[in-house]
C-alpha positions, 0 to 999 in steps of 0.5 A: 443164162438168158439174154436178159440176165447177160445184158445186165451183167454186161452193164454192171461191168462197164459201170464198175470200169466207169467207177474205176476210170472215175477214180483214177481220173479224181486221183490224177486231178488231186495230184495236180492240186496244191495239196495233198489228198489221200483215204484210208481203209477200214483198218486205217491203213492208206488205201490210196495216197496222191503224190504229194502225201507220198513225197512229203512222207518220203515214201512210195505208194507201195510202202504206204497202201495197205501197211501204214497209217497216218499215225506211224508219221506224226509226233506224239503231240499230234498223234493225240491231237488227231485221236481226239479230233477223230473222237469229236468228228466220228460221224462228221467232217473236221477242218483245219487240224494243225499236225507235225509230220515226222518222216522216216528221214526225220524231217518235220513238216507242218500240215493242216488236215481236213476231211471231205466226205460223201454221203447218201440221200439220208446224210449217212457218211459213206466215204471220207477223202483227207485233204493235207496242206503244207504250212511249213513256209507260212510257219517258217515266214511267220517265225522270221517276222515274229523275231524280227518285230521283236528285235525292232521293237526292242532296239529302235523306235521306227517311223515311216514317211512318205515323200512328203514327210507324212507319217504312214506307220510307227512301231510301239517303241517310237510311240513310247519314245515320243509319247504320241499313240500311233492314232495321233501320229498317223497322217500327221507330217513329221514336222510335228515332232519338231514342234516339241523340240527346242531346236526348231532351227536345227530341224529345218537344216536336218530336213534339208540335209535329208532332201539333199543327201538322202540321209541324215544322223546324229544326236538330238534333244527332244522333248516328249509329248508331256515335255519330259526331255530325252536325248535321242539319237536319230538316223533317217534315210531315204528309200529310192526303189529306182535310185531316183524317186524317193517312195518313203522315208524311214526314221530309227530313233534310239533312246541314249539318255541313260546309255552307258555306252552313250560316250562311246557311240558318239566317239565312234560316230563323230571323231577321227580314230588316228587323231581324235578330232571331230570327223566330217559327220561331226562337223556338218552337225556342228555347222547346221547348229551354227548356221541355224544360230547366226541369223538371230544373233547377227554375227558371223562365221568362217570355215577354213578348208586346210590342205597340207602341201606335199604330204604324199611326199613325206608319207612315201619317202619317209613311210606311213608311220611318219605320216600318221605321226605328222598328222596327230602333230598337225591336229595338235597344232591346229587345237592349239592355233584356234579358239576353245569355241572353234571346232577342228575336224579332219575330213580324211587324208591330209584334209582338216577343216576349222569352223569358226564362229561368232565373229564380227557382224561387219563383213570386213571385220569378221574376214579380218578375224578369220584372216588373222586365225588362218595365218596363225595356222600357217605360221604353227604348221610351217614349223619344223616337226622333229620326230622319228629321228628326223626333221620334216617340213610340211606347209599348208594351203587354206581356203576361207569361206565366209557365211552368215547363216543363209548357206547349206553346209554342202555349199560352204564345204565346196566353196571353201574347198575351191578357195583352198585350191586357189590358194595352192595355185597361188603358190601354196603355204598361203590363204585365199577366200572364196568370193564371186570372182572365184565362182566366175573363174570355176564357171570359165574352168568348166566352159574351157573344159567343154572347149578343150573336149571339142578341140580334141574331137575337131583337131584344134590342137597344134604341135610346136618345136622349141630347138634345143642347141649345143655350145657352138649354137647348132640345133641338135634336138627340139622340144614337142610343145602343144598349142591350142588353136581355138576358133574364138580365142585365138592360140591358147599356151599349155599354161591356160589348159594343161592343168584342167587336162590333167584334172579331167583325164583329158591329158591322156588323149592330148599326151598321145597326140603329141607323142604321135605327132613327134613320132610322125615328124621324126619319120619325115625327117628321116629322109633328109640328111639335114634332119635325120639325126634330130632327136625330139623331147616329149613331155609325159604327164604323171597320169599318162606314164601311170597307165598300166598299158603305157609301155605297150601303148608307146611300143605300139606308136613307135612301131606304127611310126617306124621311127629309130627309138634312139631319136625319142626322148621322153621328159618325166617330171619329179613330181612322178618319182613317188614309187622309185622302184615301180618308176625304175622298173617301167623306164627300163623296160621302156630304155630297152627299146632305145628310148631315152629319158630326161628329168625335166624341171630339175630342182623344183621337187624332192628327188634325193641323189639316192633316187637319182642313182636308181633311174635310167635317165640320160639327161637333167634339165635345170628349171627355168625359174633358177635360170631366170634368177641365177645371176640375181640371187645367190641361192639360185646361183648355188642350186644351178651349180649344184645340178650341173655338178651332180648331173656331171657326177652321174655322167648325165647330160645337163641342159638348161631352159628358159635361157634368155640372155647372153650372160646367161648362156655365158654363166652356164658354159662356164660352169659346164652346161652345154645344151640350152634352150630358150628365147635367147635362141628361139621360142617354140615354132611351128614345124615350118617355122623350125624347119626354116630355122634349122635349113638357114643354120645348115645352108653352105651360105650361111656365115 
């Protein structure tokens, strides 16, 4: 072979190597593309496949190349479709034929098949590459959208607006319900629809409710564009991606004009399931309509917020069945106590509201009418309840808020609620009106709360000690009482801030401070024989005692101070005795440490003799209200004598608080009470004053 021929042969093989290398690079490139590709041999079998096609067919290249045809993996319909496409495009490429692949595992995949050809200078097709796109995710998404769209179109009219109420989109059902076309609605303010309504004033309040609460739902009576009336159920919600800023409002409108389920829908949405009274939603909707109507009528209305007194005690002692029956009976009594046109609603729990409309135009006369209705309610509710072979007594506290149409539903409910709490504070089974003075009181409450938080941080609280004496007049113990020395207000007594502390949870920090201070004082007294046997009583609030970790917290305080636990006494109140078993269990675990218990303010709550026998008590404390009146009222005399006798029968100590006169002390002694505290002996003292009094008593020079 001559050198020229050898050179040409080498060039030819080098060219083939380049072609093969280029084909490998092309196949690798196809593998990295977001689509599958393959080529076919003359007999129609695969001559090459990329990884995408191999995966979709669930077959390896070795199982496909030279052995399988694409038709082997198509459904019968797709096989016919592909044959038809090949017949039409025998000498040209084709694009976007949708086929259904069926892998050897039986999975179906939707694909789109196209061809890409290589032609010579004359335009003849030399080779063909097949490109396959996976359309399955798109098909699934389209199906979900189709189903959702069909469901929405068939159920509700939908209207989407921007934050300013400009309509962005409506569906076909919405246009059918309102009579407006989509073109007529887009770009218009949603208030365009309210111009068709006879309740335009109501719509204003609905819009205000949406701005305030972010939602509204209820029944509306509308007219279509042509004036034809229909009854709709409207549900409007705000869309807030960041929980602060409104991006859209979405309204769902249902036509319930001829719905056979209309009454059931209304009942479930608007009525309380237990009492069958209107619920909060019904009340708010009714209130919106009343507020819209009053300015034109010139009349007034009133909202009476009713909360039952001590309902939880009845629920806990008699069971939830009795509690439910009581709520049903109260609902019936409220219905009978008001006029036919008034609305009685149950907000939940033991809270009820009466909406009274069309009262006198005169503010004074309207208030008098509201008061008469309120007193009728109080009288009715205070009558005994007889069922389940038991007799119940359950009074109520009522807060009244007058209105003339310039207020919002939320504002009225809040004001009536605050007035109700004033009624409870004033003694319960009473009625109180909301007024500007109350607003001032609320502002003062908030200010005092902030100052109390500051007092805890800046150590403005102090512990005073009230002596407890025996029949010989000897101080044998002290009650630890918190005082607040405010830099501006001076000394503030517990009656002025403990309620705020309990409402806000600050009582936890205050209670811990008093407990720690008392234990530190016991440790200090331990070193002096004159004080080493003194006991200190510490009041424990309900919230403090009910803490899950109260026992472990108490253990830590006792351990940190290193005191003798027998010198520490915890005073609990009857109001904490709802769950006797749980309370008794916690008390037992504390008593094992050596700590003793007294029941404070005994006689003011609802403890029964049977519940007392379950509690590991050491002492009963007669409430000062009975001590104050025991020489004036026969009933209080009997109560005091009964408590003393009960304590003796249970082998408990009994101590009377609030003793102010010699006569009271003598009476108590004559009836068997030998422990006392009160201003007759001494009021609460600072530690220095307490020790000075104590040491004067124990001094050998004291006569």
